[in-house]
MIDRENTOR-445431 format. One record per atom (N, C-alpha, C): x, y, z. Coordinates in steps of 0.1 Angstrom, whole numbers, padded with zeros to 4 digits, always signed. Layout:
REM residues N
XYZ;...
This chain:
REM residues 119
+0592-0227-0178;+0585-0220-0174;+0576-0214-0185;+0562-0216-0186;+0554-0207-0197;+0554-0197-0199;+0549-0196-0208;+0551-0179-0214;+0543-0168-0206;+0530-0174-0202;+0523-0165-0192;+0532-0161-0181;+0534-0174-0175;+0544-0167-0163;+0554-0161-0164;+0561-0164-0176;+0578-0154-0179;+0567-0144-0178;+0559-0139-0187;+0557-0122-0185;+0551-0117-0171;+0545-0126-0167;+0540-0123-0155;+0553-0117-0138;+0559-0128-0144;+0572-0120-0135;+0585-0107-0145;+0579-0106-0160;+0584-0096-0163;+0580-0081-0158;+0566-0084-0165;+0561-0074-0153;+0558-0069-0136;+0563-0081-0130;+0566-0079-0115;+0579-0073-0114;+0592-0073-0125;+0601-0072-0126;+0598-0054-0131;+0592-0052-0137;+0595-0041-0141;+0585-0035-0129;+0577-0034-0124;+0569-0029-0111;+0577-0026-0100;+0591-0036-0097;+0600-0034-0085;+0611-0023-0093;+0613-0023-0101;+0622-0016-0112;+0618+0004-0102;+0606-0001-0103;+0604+0015-0103;+0597+0017-0086;+0599+0010-0083;+0596+0008-0066;+0581+0004-0067;+0571-0002-0072;+0556+0000-0068;+0555-0011-0057;+0546-0008-0056;+0540-0012-0043;+0530-0022-0039;+0529-0036-0027;+0517-0041-0024;+0513-0048-0037;+0524-0052-0046;+0516-0062-0060;+0509-0077-0055;+0498-0079-0064;+0489-0088-0060;+0490-0097-0073;+0490-0112-0075;+0489-0115-0087;+0474-0123-0086;+0471-0125-0090;+0457-0132-0092;+0454-0142-0102;+0455-0155-0100;+0457-0168-0110;+0440-0169-0113;+0437-0165-0127;+0423-0170-0129;+0424-0181-0139;+0436-0191-0139;+0433-0203-0148;+0423-0208-0144;+0418-0216-0134;+0408-0223-0129;+0397-0221-0128;+0396-0207-0136;+0378-0198-0134;+0373-0199-0144;+0360-0202-0147;+0357-0200-0160;+0351-0191-0164;+0352-0185-0177;+0348-0172-0181;+0350-0164-0181;+0366-0164-0176;+0374-0149-0176;+0381-0144-0188;+0380-0127-0189;+0388-0126-0206;+0403-0131-0200;+0410-0132-0193;+0426-0136-0191;+0428-0145-0180;+0440-0148-0182;+0444-0161-0169;+0454-0149-0160;+0458-0140-0158;+0464-0138-0149;+0460-0121-0147;+0461-0119-0132;+0455-0103-0132;+0473-0098-0121;+0480-0090-0125;+0490-0085-0117;+0483-0067-0114;+0485-0069-0100;+0478-0056-0093;+0488-0053-0088;+0492-0038-0086;+0499-0030-0079;+0499-0013-0074;+0503-0010-0067;+0503+0004-0070;+0516+0015-0069;+0515+0026-0071;+0523+0039-0072;+0520+0046-0061;+0525+0050-0056;+0520+0068-0044;+0514+0075-0052;+0516+0081-0062;+0513+0092-0071;+0511+0090-0090;+0502+0099-0097;+0503+0097-0107;+0520+0098-0114;+0525+0103-0111;+0537+0103-0116;+0544+0090-0117;+0540+0082-0107;+0549+0069-0103;+0544+0056-0111;+0526+0060-0109;+0520+0049-0123;+0529+0052-0135;+0524+0063-0137;+0535+0065-0152;+0546+0053-0156;+0556+0061-0144;+0570+0055-0143;+0570+0033-0143;+0557+0031-0134;+0558+0019-0134;+0552+0013-0146;+0542+0015-0155;+0534+0013-0167;+0551+0015-0178;+0555+0028-0179;+0566+0024-0190;+0578+0014-0185;+0579+0010-0174;+0590+0001-0169;+0582-0016-0173;+0572-0019-0167;+0564-0031-0171;+0563-0028-0190;+0561-0021-0195;+0564-0021-0210;+0579-0023-0217;+0587-0023-0210;+0599-0022-0214;+0605-0035-0207;+0602-0041-0197;+0604-0052-0191;+0598-0065-0195;+0583-0063-0203;+0577-0072-0208;+0583-0076-0220;+0588-0064-0229;+0594-0066-0239;+0608-0072-0240;+0615-0068-0233;+0627-0077-0230;+0624-0088-0224;+0622-0091-0217;+0620-0105-0212;+0613-0115-0218;+0601-0110-0226;+0591-0122-0225;+0585-0120-0240;+0590-0113-0243;+0588-0104-0260;+0577-0104-0259;+0568-0088-0250;+0556-0092-0253;+0553-0079-0254;+0543-0069-0265;+0539-0057-0259;+0522-0058-0255;+0519-0050-0254;+0504-0048-0247;+0493-0046-0261;+0485-0054-0262;+0473-0050-0271;+0466-0042-0271;+0469-0036-0261;+0461-0021-0256;+0464-0016-0239;+0464-0003-0241;+0471+0005-0225;+0457+0017-0220;+0452+0016-0211;+0444+0025-0210;+0446+0030-0195;+0441+0049-0192;+0444+0050-0179;+0455+0058-0181;+0462+0063-0194;+0473+0073-0191;+0469+0087-0187;+0461+0090-0195;+0459+0100-0197;+0458+0107-0180;+0451+0104-0172;+0453+0107-0154;+0465+0100-0153;+0466+0088-0152;+0476+0080-0142;+0469+0076-0130;+0461+0076-0126;+0454+0070-0116;+0451+0056-0113;+0446+0051-0125;+0449+0035-0127;+0450+0033-0144;+0460+0029-0147;+0467+0018-0156;+0464+0002-0158;+0457+0003-0168;+0457-0014-0175;+0462-0012-0186;+0468-0026-0187;+0476-0025-0196;+0475-0046-0198;+0467-0044-0212;+0460-0055-0216;+0473-0065-0223;+0482-0074-0219;+0485-0084-0227;+0483-0099-0232;+0462-0099-0235;+0457-0110-0234;+0455-0117-0221;+0468-0126-0219;+0465-0132-0207;+0471-0131-0197;+0475-0117-0195;+0480-0112-0188;+0472-0098-0183;+0472-0090-0176;+0461-0080-0176;+0474-0071-0161;+0479-0064-0165;+0487-0055-0155;+0474-0042-0150;+0475-0042-0136;+0471-0028-0133;+0477-0018-0123;+0481-0008-0125;+0486-0002-0117;+0473+0012-0113;+0476+0013-0098;+0469+0021-0096;+0476+0032-0082;+0473+0044-0084;+0470+0048-0068;+0463+0044-0058;+0467+0040-0047;+0464+0039-0034;+0450+0044-0034;+0443+0054-0035;+0423+0058-0035;+0418+0047-0044;+0425+0052-0055;+0417+0039-0065;+0415+0029-0067;+0428+0023-0060;+0425+0007-0057;+0422+0004-0051;+0419+0010-0039;+0406+0008-0023;+0388+0011-0028;+0393+0018-0038;+0378+0020-0045;+0376+0007-0053;+0380+0007-0061;+0379-0009-0070;+0378-0017-0067;+0389-0020-0058;+0394-0035-0052;+0388-0047-0058;+0396-0044-0068;+0394-0054-0080;+0400-0072-0077;+0413-0073-0067;+0411-0083-0067;+0402-0088-0054;+0396-0089-0052;+0384-0093-0042;+0371-0094-0050;+0371-0092-0062;+0360-0095-0074;+0364-0108-0074;+0378-0114-0071;+0379-0130-0076;+0383-0139-0065;+0375-0135-0052;+0375-0143-0044;+0377-0155-0041;+0377-0166-0053;+0377-0177-0050;+0391-0178-0060;+0399-0170-0065;+0410-0174-0072;+0419-0173-0064;+0431-0177-0062;+0444-0182-0055;+0454-0166-0059;+0456-0156-0049;+0459-0144-0046;+0474-0145-0042;+0484-0143-0052;+0498-0145-0045;+0505-0129-0043;+0507-0128-0028;+0511-0117-0024;+0527-0116-0026;+0535-0106-0034;+0549-0102-0042;+0555-0091-0026;+0564-0097-0022;+0567-0085-0013;+0573-0077-0016;+0570-0065-0008;+0579-0055-0018;+0594-0052-0014;+0598-0049-0027;+0618-0046-0024;+0617-0033-0016;+0624-0029-0004;+0627-0016+0000;+0642-0016-0001;
């Protein structure tokens, strides 16, 4: 498994650990002029859950893929947290913010993989 796919899986594991929902992986590898290779998008029900998911992603990415984000933004209000791992960017939203920004549909020509929720 290549490093980016390993990191994507670690991020998914971190999201699922804190019961994050509606996980979508956007594969941008075949799209020209993108700033990253993958987007991993999910949601938490509340800012508190978004914060917990972000902490879990950080821990799983470090342990399973040896990766640390080069930057993290949005931790003040935790309505939308973006974690930049260069070739993979994780986005954790509350549902209203995710609906408003609708970032997965900005890349309509990119393959989307929906990850089933764990119950």
